[in-house]
C-alpha positions in Angstrom: -8.8 -14.0 -8.6 -5.8 -13.1 -7.3 -3.8 -16.3 -5.7 -1.5 -15.4 -2.6 2.0 -16.9 -3.0 4.1 -18.0 0.4 5.9 -15.3 1.4 9.2 -17.6 0.5 8.3 -18.3 -2.8 7.9 -14.0 -3.4 11.5 -13.9 -1.7 13.1 -15.7 -4.6 11.4 -13.4 -7.5 13.7 -11.2 -9.3 14.1 -7.7 -8.6 12.2 -6.8 -12.2 9.3 -9.1 -11.1 9.1 -7.3 -8.1 8.8 -3.9 -9.3 6.4 -4.8 -12.0 3.7 -6.3 -9.0 4.4 -3.4 -7.1 3.4 -0.8 -10.2 0.8 -3.3 -10.2 -1.1 -2.8 -7.0 0.0 0.8 -7.0 -2.3 1.2 -9.8 -5.0 -1.0 -8.6 -4.9 1.1 -5.1 -4.5 4.1 -7.1 -8.0 3.6 -8.4 -9.7 2.8 -5.5 -8.5 5.6 -3.4 -8.2 8.6 -6.3 -6.4 11.1 -4.6 -7.6 14.9 -3.7 -7.6 17.1 -6.7 -7.2 20.3 -5.0 -6.5 20.3 -1.3 -7.2 23.5 -0.7 -10.9 22.9 -1.4 -11.0 20.4 1.7 -12.4 21.7 4.8 -10.9 20.6 8.1 -13.9 19.1 8.8 -14.0 16.7 5.9 -10.2 16.4 5.9 -10.9 14.7 9.6 -14.0 12.8 8.1 -11.7 11.0 5.4 -9.2 10.3 7.9 -11.3 8.4 10.1 -13.2 6.5 7.1 -9.5 5.4 6.3 -8.6 4.3 9.6 -12.1 2.3 10.2 
C-alpha cells in the first residue's frame, strides 16, 4: 500500500528520485487508462461518452 508523504518532504527529494516516481505513476496510469488504439474507429458519440466518464 502506498504511503502519502508530506509535500515539504517531497520538495526535498533529488530530481532523479522525482523523475523515478513520475515515471512509476505514469506507467500505473497507463495500465488503468489504456490509450485509444485507433482514434478513427471512435465515433463522435463514443468520444463524448468517454469524455463524460472521465469527468465524473
